[in-house]
N, C-alpha and C positions, 0 to 999 in steps of 0.2 A: 551364448544365450543365457539369460538369467532365469532362475526358477523360483516358484513360490515355496512356501513352507511345506506344501503338500507334494512338492517335487514336480509339478506341472510347469510347462514353459510359460513364462509371462508373455502375453501378447504385446507386440509392438503397437505403438499408438500413432495414428495419423490424425492431425488436426487440420480441418479445412478453414483457412483464414485468408482467403484471397479476395473475398467479396468487396464490392465498392461501398455498400451501405448508404445508398442514396437517401434513405429516409432519416438518417442521422442529421442531414443538412449541415455537414461539417467537413472541412478538408482533411481532418484527421481520419486515418483508416479506422473502420468501425471497431476492430478488435483491440485498438489502443485506447478507447475511451475507458476512463477509470471508474472502478467501484471500490469504495473504501480504501482509496489511496493507491490502488494497483490497476494497471491495464487489465481488461477482461481476460486477455490471452494469458497474462502472467498468473492471474488468479486460478485459471484452469490448470496451468502447469503446476501450480502449488498443490492442487488436489491430486494430480497424477503422481507427483513425487511422494505425497503422503500415502498413496495407495499401496506402495511397495517399499517401505523403509528398509534400507540395507541391501536392496537388490537393484541392479542397474536396469534401467528401462530405456529402450530405444524409442525416440520420438521424432517423427517427421512432421514438419509444418509446411503446408502448401500456402505460398504467398503469391500475391499478384499486385493488387492496388496498394501503392505506397510501400512496396516491399522493402526498400532500403530502410525506411523508418521503422518498419515492423521488426526487421532483423536486428537493427541497432538497439532498439528498445528491449527486445527479448534477451539479447546478449548481456546488456548492462544490468537488467533487473533480475537476472537469474544467476548472477555470479556468486551469490552467497551460499552459506552452508545448507540452506533449506532445499537447494536444488542439485546437490552434488551427485545424486543417484540418477540424474537424467542425462542422456546423451542426445543432444538436439541437433538436427540438421534441417535445412530449408530446401524446399522444392518449389521451383518457379512455375506458375501457371500464367504464362504471358498473355493468353487469351482466355477470358472467363466464359466457358461454354457449358457451365453446369457442374453439379457436384460429382456426377459420374465421370466427367472429363477430368476433374481435379484428381480423382483417385487413379485414373489411368495414367496421368502425368507422373504421379507419385510412384506407381509400379514400374514405369519406364525409366525412372531415375536411378542413379547408383544406389541411393538409399533403399529404394524399392527392390532392386535386384539382390541386395544383401539380405533383405527380409525373405525373399523368395528362396534363396539358398538355405536359410535357416529353417524354412518350412513351418514357422510359427503362425499363430493366429494374428489377425490384424484388427485392432479396435479403432473404429473411426468415430471421432468426436467433432462437434461444431465449435469453432473458435469464439462464437458469440454467446456462449452459455456459461456465464461465470458462477452460477450457483451449483454446478455439478459437484457433489461431495466426493471425497476420496472413497467412501464406502461404495458408491455407485460404480466408480472405475474398477474397484476390486471385484465386485459381484458380477458385473456384466462381462468382465474379462475372464471369468472362470471357464474352464474347458467346455467346449460344445458337447451336447449330448451325442451319443453314438448315432450315426446316420444323419446328423444335422450339419449343414454347411454355413448357415447364416442365422444369427440371433439379432432380431430387431427389438429395440426398446420403444415402448409406447407409454402413453398416459391418458387419463380421462380428464376432460376439462369442460366446463359449461360455456366456455368462450372459445370455440374451435376455429373461428374465422381466421383465414389466412394460412391455416395449417393443413398438412396432408392428412386425409382420413384413412383409417385402417379398415380394410375390407376383410371380413371373416365369413366363414361358411355359416349359413343360417342367419347371418346378421347379428350374432350374439358374441359377447366378449369371450365366451368359452369355446367358440368355434375355431377351427384351424384357420390360421392366417392365409389369405389368398393374394393379397397385394396391398399397395398404397396408392391412392389417387390424390393428386395435388388439388388445392382449392380451385384453381382456374380451369381444371379439367373435370371437376366433379359435377355430377348431375344434382338436381334439386334434392333428390332423395339421399344421395351420398353426403351432401352438405349437412344433413341432420345428424350424422354420426358424430358422437362425442369422444370416441377413442382416436387419438391423433399420433402421428409419427413425430419423433423428437430428434431425428438425424443422428442417432447413435446406433452403431452396428458392430457386431463381432463377426468377422469372416474367416472361413477356412481359406487360406491363401490359394490353394489349387483351384477351388471352386471360383474364387474371385477372378483369377486370371482367365479361366475358361469362359466366364460369363460376361466380362466387361465388353467384349466385341459384340454382344447381343443387344446392347443398349441402343435405342433409336431416339431421334429428335422429333417424333411425331406427337407434339404436345403444344400447348398454348405459348410456351416460352421458347420453343425451338431449341431446347437444351438437352443434354444427356443427364437424366435424373438418376441419382443413386438409388432413389426409392424404388425404381423399376426392378432392382435386383431382388426385391422381396417376392414379386410375382414370378420371376425366373426360378428362384429357389423353391417357391411353393409348388410350381408345376412339377419339379423334380422330387417333391415331398422331402425337401431338405431345409425348410424354413420354420422357425419358431418366432413368436412375438411375445415378449414379456411386458406386462403392464407395471410401470413404476408408480407406486401409490402417491408419492408426494410430487404433485405437478410442479411445485415451485422449484424443485431441484433441477428440472429439465427445461425450464422456460428460457427461451432465447430473447435476445435484445435486438430490436429493429429500429427503434427511435429513442429520442431522449427521455420520453415519458417512461418507456419500458426500462431504460437504464436507471432512472430514479427509483422505480419500483424494485428493481433487482438490488440496488444499493440498500434500500430500506430493509429488505429481507436479510441480506448478508450482514448488515450492521447489527441486526438483532441477534444473529447467530454468534457473532464475535463477542458481543457483550455478555450473552448467556454463558459462553465458554469461560470467560474470565470470572464471571460471578460464581460459577460452579468450582472454579479454581481458587477461591478465597478472596475475591474482590467485592467490596460492598458498593453498589451503585445506589445513591439516594433517589435518583430519577432516571432509570435506564433509558427511557425513550428520548431524553434530552441530550445525551452525550454522543460523541462521535469518536470511535476508536478504530484506527486503521489496522489492516491485517498484520502488518509487520511489527506492531507494538508488542512489547513484552512487559508483563506486570507481575510483581511478586505477591505474596500473601499478606493478609491483614491490612490491605490498602482500602481507604475510603475515598470515593470519587463523588463530588457534589454535582449539582445541576449545571448543565451547559458546558461541561469540560470537553475539550477537543485534544486528542492525542494522535499525533501523526508521525509518519516516517519511521525512523529506527529508534524511536523513543524507548527507553528501558527504565522501568520504575522498580525500585527496590521494595523491601518489606516494610510494613507498618507506616506507609506514607499517607498523608492527608492532603488531598488536592482540592482546593477551594473552588467555588462556583466561577464559571466563565473563564477558567484558566485554559490557555492554549500552549501546548508543548509540541515542537516539531524537531525530531531527532535530538532529543535531550536525554542525558543519562542522569538519573536521580537516585541517590544513595538511600540507604535504610533510614527510617525515622525522620524523614524530612517533612516539614510543614510548608506547603505552598498555599498561601492565602488567596482570597478572591481576586480575580482579574489579572493574574500574572500572564505574561507573554514571553516565551523563551524559544530560541532557535539555535540549533547546533552548539549547545552548551552543556556544561556538566555541573551538578550540584552535589556536594559532598554530604556524607551521613550527618544527620542531626541538624542540618542547616534550617534556617527559617527565612522564607522569602515572601515578600509582599506585605500588604495587598498592593496591587497595581504596580508591580515591578516589571521592568523590561530588560530581558537578557538577550542582547544581540549576539550574532555569531562569535564563536571563540571566546566565550566568557566562562570562567571557571571559579566556582564558589567553593571554598574549602569547608572541611568538616566543622560543624558547630558555628559557622559564620551566620551573620544576620544581614540580610538585604531588605530594607524596609520599604515603606510606601513611596511611590513615585521616584524610585531610584532606577537609573538606566545604566547598564553596563554594556561596554562594547570592546571586544578583544581585550578583556581585563581578567587578571588573575587575582582573586581575593583569598588571602591566607586563612588558615584555621583560626577560628575564634574571633575574627575581626568583625567590626560592625559598621555598616553604613546605613544609618537608621531611616533617613528620609530626605527627599527632595534634592537629589544629587545626580551628577553625571560623571561617570568614571570610564574613560575611554583610552585605549592604548596604554594600559597601566599595569604595573605589578605592585600589588599591595601585600605586605608581609603578614605574619601572624600577630594576633592580639592588637591590631590597630583599631583605634576609635576615630571615626570620621563624623564630624558634626553636620548639622543641617545646612543645605545650600552649598555643598562643595562641588567645584567644577574643575576637571582637568582640561586645560586649554591645549588641545593636541594638534591643532592645525593653524599654521600662520600663512598659508598660501604659497609656501615655498617647498622645494624638494631638497632634502638633505640625505646624503648617502643612499640615494635611490628611493627614499621613502617620502611620501607627502604627509604622513602622520608621525608625530613625535611622542616619545614615551616618557611617562612619569613613573618613577620608582619610589615607593614609600616602604622603608625597611621595617622590621619587626618592632612592636611595642611603641609605635609613634602615637601621638595624640594630635589630631587636626581639629581646630576650632571651627565654629560655624561660619558660613559665608566666606570661605577661602577659595582661592584659585591657585592652581599651579600652572605656570606657563612652560610647557615642555619644549625641549628636553630638560628635565631637572630631576635631582635625587634628594630625598630627605632621609638622613641617616638614622640608624637604629636608636630608638628611645627619644627622638627629638620631639619637641612641642612646636606647634605653629599657632600663633595667637589668632583669635577670631578676627575676621575682616581683612586678613592679609592676602596680598597677591605675591606669590613666591616666584621669582624669576631666576634665582641663583640657588645652587646646591646648599643644603643645610647640613651642617656637621652633626655626627651622632651626639645625642644628649644635649644639643643646643636648643635655645628658644628663639624662634624666628618671629620677628614682628615687622610687617611690611605694610604700614598704613600711615596716612597723614596724621600729624599731631593735632589733637582736638584743641580748639580754642573757643571759650565761651565769652561772648560780649554782652555784658549785663545791660538789660534794658533795651537792647537793640530791636527786640520784637515789636515794640510800640511804634518804632519808625516805619517798620514794614507794613504795619496795619494802617498807616496813614493817619 
């Protein structure tokens, strides 16, 4: 068992993620719909991991609808260093008979039996609440008060429709909690209550095991409600309900509009965190930064920028308007001008890219290099200090250091055939070469160190080091011939 800094046992976490999510109107399991680049379930797991850094946390996930996809996604998306303190296991709820039934399946599973042996608390969280912060997980998971067996989390909302209402003695928020009634079972008077349940509970394991058999299906849904545990605990005077002030933190997602609303809130949080960490956003509301992105200090981000995936931005970088980066590593002091688009690539320190440059996967721009407007790279390595200023395509190429490539250069990397198992062929341009404007290289071909290629040349053979290659038709001027053409 893991312990907190205070020495108390960390509660195990059980996530309920088996629901069908009919209102999402999508074949994708509800908990896998993404917010800010991550499935909702993974975002929740990130908060759980952050709630106890350095301490192992036991996590059980109840799966049902699309469970193979859910399990595959969680395993693949939580393999990084951010999740190393979580030990995750899956519990199958083959028949969805309510939240109470899901918890019973979990307790009957090998994972549940291990938690029973430990005797720790159990924190139950909904898998469709991606805005739950790590602070909530830590605070709600604190040890129960003496004589208490259940802590329920609630919140106040002016829009309680569809949510379970919290019943308190005297009908006031200061009164002792007596139970929770679901929307479909609530009376007209109960529906006016604005304190609602948010499906977050901390249980004493012994009380949970003793009380689960008491759940009944006498309700509008014909299901075993976990909310009924509050009334059971209240009758034994062992229940407390804590109001969480920020209702956004505990809002669930049931349809695509609620998903969009959650993403807007989470995006604002991500941008604010980066801004407070030394990033200047010229128009914070216009950018999109996914949760997995890392940004250094002294960075300026202009309007309309989109940063996705495993993108890492160094220090003192300037990112121009409407630039899109997905899983791109950017070194210190880089300038990315407006309209650049890069995927699965790397840009070295001090490089200048754009405007309107396109870096396709496996492109590597060396330190101090210049990739200008309307240049497209694909599986290309550009050496330090080299320049491809404008209007060029460089694909399947290795370009050395201090190479100057003029306007309109093209690597012809595909001739329709397969050679040595590859359908694309490589151009190699060694260090200190000069390539004139409007040239093509027909791969496979190599241009030796220090060589020059004259403008307008189509290079089909290797060029020796320090040679001048001229591969164009001889010009012939016919005096007066233009008059004949004009008739």
